[in-house]
N, C-alpha and C positions, 0 to 999 in steps of 0.2 A: 096577409103575411107581413112580417117585419123581419129585421135582421141587420146585417152589415155588409159593406162592400170594402174590400181591401185591394189596393194596387201597390205593387212594389217593383222597383228595378233591381234585379239581382246581378251583382258583379260576378265575373267568372270565378268558379271554384271557391266562393266565399259563402259558407252556409248561413242561412237566415231562417229563424224560427218565426212562423206566422200562426196566429190563433185561428184555428178552424173549428173550434169547439162549438157544440150545439147541445145545450142541456134541456131544451124544450122537448115536448112529446113527439114532435114530428117536424118535418121540413125538408129542405133540399140544400145540397152543397154543390156549388159549381166551381170548378178550377179550370182556368184557361191559360195556356201559354200564348201570350200576345206578342212574343218576341220572335227572333230569327234563329235561336239556338236551343238545344235540348235543355230541359230542366230535370234534375234528379230530385226525387221526393223520397224522404225516409223518416223514420221515427226517432233517429238519433243524428246529431250533427256529423258524426264520423262516417255515417252510412252514405252521405252525399258528396264527399270529397273524392277527388281522383286518387289520392294517395292511399286512402283507407276504405273507400266505399266498396261494399260487396252486396249489401241488402238494400237496394233502392229500386224505385220504379221510374222509368223514363217517360216524361211528357214531351212529345214531339212538338215542334213549332206549329202554331195554328190550331192545335187540338184543344177541345173543351170536354172535360169529364163532368157528368152530373150524377150525384148520388142521392138516393132517397134516404131519409133518416127518420126512423120511428122505432118504437119499442119492439115491433114485429120484424124489423129489418136490422141487421147488424150495423153498428156505427163505424165509420171510417176512423174517426178520432173524436169520440164523444167528449172526453175530458182531458185532452192534451193537444198541444200544437203539433204541427208537422214541420220538418226541416226541408228547405228548398235550396238548391244551388244550380246556377247556370253553368253549362259546360260547353266549351267551344267559343265562348264570348258572352258578353252580357245579354240578358233577356228580361222580359217583363212578365210578371205573373199577375193574374187578376183572379180574385176569390170572392164569391158571393155566398154568404151563409144566410139562408132564408128560413125562418122558423114559422111554426104554425100559429102564432098569435095573431 
């Protein structure tokens, strides 16, 4: 397998778009909240801010999510990035996109 690893420090309530795309036939996507505060995840920058956020997913501190990616399994974000914003203070996000090559 090959792929890429991303690490970013997220400022509080400051949306950041990160590339989690995987156009290969298969692989894994791992997303970890390595910080001490919640991280809101959404498909639009306005979804993850405190003032306008309604449609977001909360990644609690210390939690790692792993997604299978293949043609037989739906993609989380096959051809687009996701927006991330820390809430309650700064936090660190770690992302690993491993494809089937």
